[in-house]
C-alpha positions in Angstrom: -36.7 39.3 -55.0 -33.1 39.5 -56.3 -30.3 38.0 -54.1 -27.6 40.5 -54.6 -24.6 38.8 -52.8 -24.1 36.6 -55.7 -22.5 39.2 -57.6 -19.7 39.1 -55.3 -18.3 36.2 -57.3 -15.2 37.0 -59.4 -14.9 37.1 -62.9 -13.1 34.0 -64.3 -12.8 34.8 -68.1 -11.5 37.7 -70.0 -13.2 36.7 -73.4 -16.8 38.0 -72.2 -18.3 41.3 -71.4 -21.4 41.6 -69.6 -23.4 44.6 -71.3 -26.5 46.6 -70.3 -29.2 47.7 -72.4 -29.8 51.5 -72.5 -33.5 51.1 -73.2 -34.6 48.8 -70.3 -31.4 48.3 -68.2 -31.4 44.6 -68.9 -28.1 42.5 -69.2 -26.6 40.3 -71.8 -23.1 39.0 -72.8 -20.9 39.9 -75.4 -17.8 37.7 -76.6 -14.3 38.9 -77.5 -15.6 39.6 -81.2 -18.2 42.0 -79.7 -21.0 39.7 -80.8 -24.0 39.5 -78.4 -24.0 35.8 -77.4 -26.6 36.0 -74.5 -29.4 38.4 -75.2 -30.2 41.3 -73.1 -33.0 39.7 -71.1 -31.7 39.6 -67.6 -31.9 41.6 -64.6 -28.5 40.4 -63.3 -25.7 38.2 -64.8 -22.7 36.6 -62.9 -19.7 35.0 -64.9 -18.7 31.8 -63.4 -15.8 29.5 -64.5 -15.6 27.7 -67.9 -17.7 30.3 -69.7 -21.0 29.7 -67.7 -23.3 32.5 -66.6 -25.7 32.6 -63.4 -28.5 34.6 -65.0 -31.7 36.3 -63.2 -34.8 36.9 -64.9 -37.7 39.0 -63.3 -39.1 38.6 -59.8 -39.2 36.3 -58.0 -35.6 36.2 -59.0 -34.5 32.7 -58.8 -31.5 32.2 -61.3 -30.8 29.7 -63.9 -27.2 28.6 -65.2 -26.7 28.8 -68.9 -23.5 28.4 -71.1 -22.0 30.6 -73.8 -24.4 28.9 -76.3 -27.3 30.1 -74.2 -28.1 26.4 -73.4 -29.9 26.1 -70.0 -27.8 23.8 -67.8 -29.6 24.2 -64.5 -33.1 25.4 -64.5 -34.4 28.1 -62.1 -36.8 25.9 -60.3 -34.0 24.4 -58.5 -33.9 27.7 -56.1 -30.3 28.2 -56.4 -29.0 31.0 -54.2 -25.3 30.7 -54.8 -23.2 29.1 -57.4 -19.9 28.4 -55.7 -17.7 26.7 -58.3 -17.9 25.1 -62.0 -16.0 22.5 -63.8 -16.8 20.7 -67.0 -20.6 21.1 -66.9 -20.5 20.4 -63.0 -21.6 23.1 -60.6 -21.5 23.4 -56.7 -24.5 25.5 -55.7 -26.2 26.4 -52.4 -30.0 26.2 -52.3 -32.1 28.9 -50.9 -35.1 27.7 -48.9 -37.7 29.5 -46.7 -35.8 32.6 -46.7 -32.5 31.0 -45.9 -29.4 29.6 -47.5 -29.7 25.8 -47.2 -27.6 22.7 -48.3 -25.0 22.6 -50.9 -25.7 20.6 -53.9 -23.5 19.0 -56.8 -25.2 19.3 -60.1 -24.4 17.8 -63.5 -25.8 19.5 -66.6 -28.4 19.2 -67.7 -30.0 19.7 -64.5 -29.1 16.5 -62.7 -28.6 16.6 -58.8 -25.5 14.2 -58.3 -25.2 14.8 -54.6 -26.5 16.7 -51.6 -24.1 17.7 -48.9 -25.3 17.4 -45.2 -26.3 20.7 -43.9 -23.4 21.2 -41.7 -21.1 21.6 -45.0 -21.0 25.3 -45.6 -18.5 25.6 -48.5 -16.9 23.4 -51.3 -14.8 23.7 -54.2 -13.4 21.5 -57.1 -9.8 20.3 -56.4 -8.1 19.3 -59.7 -4.6 18.9 -61.3 -3.6 17.3 -64.8 -5.5 14.2 -64.2 -8.0 13.9 -61.6 -10.7 16.3 -60.1 -12.9 15.7 -57.0 -15.0 18.2 -54.6 -13.9 19.1 -51.2 -16.7 20.4 -48.8 -15.7 22.0 -45.5 -17.7 23.0 -42.1 -17.0 25.6 -39.7 -14.5 23.2 -37.9 -11.1 23.2 -38.9 -10.1 20.0 -40.8 -13.4 18.8 -40.9 -14.1 17.9 -44.8 -15.7 15.8 -47.1 -14.7 14.7 -50.3 -17.0 13.6 -53.3 -16.0 12.3 -56.8 -17.5 14.0 -60.0 -19.8 11.0 -60.2 -21.4 12.0 -57.0 -19.9 9.3 -54.8 -18.6 10.3 -51.2 -15.1 9.4 -50.9 -15.0 10.1 -47.1 -17.6 10.4 -44.5 -19.3 7.9 -42.1 -19.5 5.2 -44.8 -15.9 5.1 -45.5 -13.8 4.2 -42.5 -10.5 3.9 -44.3 -9.6 7.6 -43.9 -11.3 11.1 -43.2 -10.2 13.4 -45.8 -7.6 14.0 -48.6 -4.6 15.9 -48.2 -3.5 16.4 -51.6 -3.2 14.8 -55.1 -0.1 13.1 -56.1 1.5 14.7 -59.2 1.5 13.2 -61.8 -1.5 11.7 -60.0 -2.9 9.4 -62.3 -5.8 9.1 -59.8 -3.7 9.0 -56.7 -4.0 10.9 -53.5 -2.4 11.2 -50.0 -5.1 10.8 -47.3 -5.3 11.4 -43.6 -7.2 9.6 -40.6 -7.8 11.4 -37.6 -6.7 9.4 -34.5 -8.4 9.5 -31.1 -5.6 11.3 -29.6 -5.5 14.0 -32.2 -2.7 12.7 -34.2 -2.8 12.3 -37.9 -2.1 9.1 -40.0 -1.3 9.2 -43.5 -2.0 6.6 -46.5 -2.5 6.5 -50.3 -5.7 6.2 -52.0 -6.5 5.1 -55.6 -9.4 7.5 -56.7 -10.1 5.7 -60.0 -10.6 2.4 -58.3 -11.9 3.5 -55.0 -9.3 1.7 -52.7 -6.6 2.4 -50.3 -3.4 1.1 -51.8 -1.2 2.2 -48.7 -3.3 2.0 -45.4 -3.1 5.1 -43.0 -0.3 3.9 -40.8 2.2 6.5 -41.5 3.4 9.7 -39.7 4.0 11.3 -43.2 4.1 10.5 -46.8 5.8 12.2 -49.5 5.8 11.7 -53.5 9.1 11.4 -55.1 8.1 12.9 -58.4 11.5 12.4 -60.2 11.3 8.8 -59.5 7.5 8.3 -59.4 8.0 6.6 -56.1 6.2 7.1 -52.6 8.0 7.6 -49.3 6.2 6.4 -45.8 7.6 7.9 -42.8 7.5 5.9 -39.8 8.3 8.5 -37.1 7.8 12.3 -36.6 10.9 14.2 -37.4 12.9 11.4 -38.6 14.2 10.6 -42.1 13.7 6.9 -42.0 11.0 5.7 -44.5 9.9 2.7 -46.6 9.7 3.1 -50.4 6.7 2.0 -52.6 5.6 2.3 -56.2 2.8 4.2 -57.6 0.7 1.2 -57.4 1.2 0.6 -53.4 3.7 -2.1 -53.6 6.6 -1.8 -51.4 9.9 -2.0 -53.0 12.1 -1.5 -50.1 12.1 -1.0 -46.3 14.4 1.5 -44.5 16.8 -1.2 -43.6 17.2 -2.1 -47.2 17.6 1.5 -48.3 20.4 2.5 -45.9 22.7 -0.3 -46.8 
């Protein structure tokens, strides 16, 4: 059984062309030099990020993930139904079990499951900038997110009480992120998290946080709709209070 909705994924590279054999209708891949790099053995091929391919053989149609050297990165016995995203030989896939879409899984090639997301998470993608990448998963509830590192460690969730989700990476990030903790009354409290060392360096005690990219410093705002803030360095050390700044 071929699961056709996978082909809705966009093409991520212009260097490869999916080609179809005239003799038997099977698909392969050619590179920019018109060389056949993936043999025409497959009933379906979807191009994934970073020159990877989701390939289907014959019935029962479970796909594999292969790279542009035709190396198998994720075996078809893992029952992938959807490949949502890819980054540096890491893959976010959705399983297909008993005729239904099931949990999301983070793979690392070759064929290692790093993390299985709880069933309520229905989508996930890699969030990255120049110096750090993590996975953000979402449920159908707005604002309900789960962050996971490339090592497969949950950064948020029930075992992490310091914050609820990552708002954004700081640029130049060097492994730092602005994080948010939900409060009982529906407000948000902001802090800063050191992703490389897995620790909060500025607790979630503030109404907002901004990163001053020019000076490589962090502004922590005390109240909503005011310009009063304390100033921290990139390591979370407070440099000045607002009383010191305004003098």
